[in-house]
N, C-alpha and C positions, 0 to 999 in steps of 0.2 A: 802105697799106704795113703789113705785119705787124711787130710789135715783137719785137726779138731777145729770146730767153729770158733771157740774162744781164743785160739791162737791166731793173731793177725800179724801180717807183715807191716813193719813200721812205715814202709814206703806207701802202702795203701792208705795210711792215715794222714799223710801229708796233703794239706789243702793249699790251693793256690791263693795268693793274695792278689786282689784286683787293685790296680793302680791307674791313675790318670796318665795318659800319654798325650801331652799337649804343650802349648806355649802360651804365655800370658805375661802380665805385668802387675805390679803393685805401685800405687802412688799416682802422681800427676803426669800421666803419659801425654806427650804432645799430640793433640787431636789431629793435626794436619798429617801426621804420619801413621795414625792408628789403623790397625787392622783388627778384626774381631778376634777376641781371645778364643781359643779352641777348647778351653778347659770346662766350659759350661755343658759340654756334650759328653755324656757317659759312653757314647759309642767310641770315643777316643780313649781306649783303655788297653792295658796289657796285663799279663799275669806273671807272677814270680813266686818262688818259695822263699825268697830272701827279704828284700826291702823295696819299698817305694822310695823314690828320691825326688827332691825338688832341687834343681841346679839353678842357683841365683847368681845373676850377673849384676854386681852393684853399680855398674856404669862408672861415671866419672864423678869426682867430688863436685858438689854444687848442683847435681842433677836430682830432681825431686821424684824419681821413680827408679825402680829396678825391674829388669826383665827376668823371666825364669822359664825353665823347661821342666815339666813333670814327666817322669818316666819310671820304668821298672829298673831295678838294679839286681843283677844275678850273682853277685859275689859277696863275700863276707869281709873283704879288705879293700882299702883304697890307697893308692899311691898319691898322697896329698902334695908332694913336691918331689923333685928328682931323688931326694935322699931319705924320705920318710914314708914308710908303709904303715898304715894304721888299721886296726880292727874296727869294724862298724858296729855300732849299737843303735837300737831304735831310739827315736826322739833326740838325736844328736846332730850337730852340724860340724862340718870340717871345712876350714879354709883350704882352698886348693889353688895351686899356682903351677903354670907350665914353665918350661925352661927357656922361653923366648926372651928377647930383649926388645922393648921393655917387657917386664913380667906381666902376664895376664892373670888376673885373679878371679875366682869364682868361689861360691860357698855351696857345698853339697849337704843337704839336710835329709836325713833318713828317718823313716818310720816303718813300723810293721805291726801296729797295734789294732788296726781295723782296715777294711777295704776302703780305698780312695782316701787314705790319710794324707796323701800329697796334694790335697785339693787347693783350689785358688784362695780359699779363705782359711780361717783357723790359725795355726801356729805360723804360717807363712808370712802373714802381714806383720806380726810382731817381730819375727826374726828378720824380715827384710829391712825394717826400720833400724834395728840394732846393727845389722850388718852394714848398712850405709854409714852409720856413725863409726864403726870399727874401720871401715875402708878409709874414711877420711883420716882417722888417727894413724893408721899404718902407712898411708901414702905419703905422709909428711916427712 
C-alpha cells in the first residue's frame, strides 16, 4: 500500500543543527602563549539534533580570560556533578564539576535556536564574564 503524500514520518522532518566545533578564548589572553582560535572557520563544524554547547573553563581567580570549547551535544541531560543529573534547555548554562580533588569546574552553555549559536561572540562573552565572577565567589 502506497503512503499518502501528506502523511510524513516525523523523523524525516528532523533537521540537523549546525554547531561550531572549535577552541577559543574570551578576554585578555596572554599573547606569548596564544594560538589562533579555530572558531572563525565554519569548516570546523558538527551537526546534532539536540544542542550546540560552549564549555567554558573559567581558569583561576584573578585571570583576565576564559578558554572555551564549542561543540555538538547529543543528549538531553547532563550530569553536572556526581550526584546531580539535570535536563538541558536551550539558552541555559550549567555549572559542572568533576569528582577530582581539588574539584575542577566548567560551565556548559547550551543553545539550539539557530545554526552556529555557540559562536565565539554573542552570549558567550557576556556569560564568560559573569561566570568568571561566579567562579571567584564560589571558590572562596
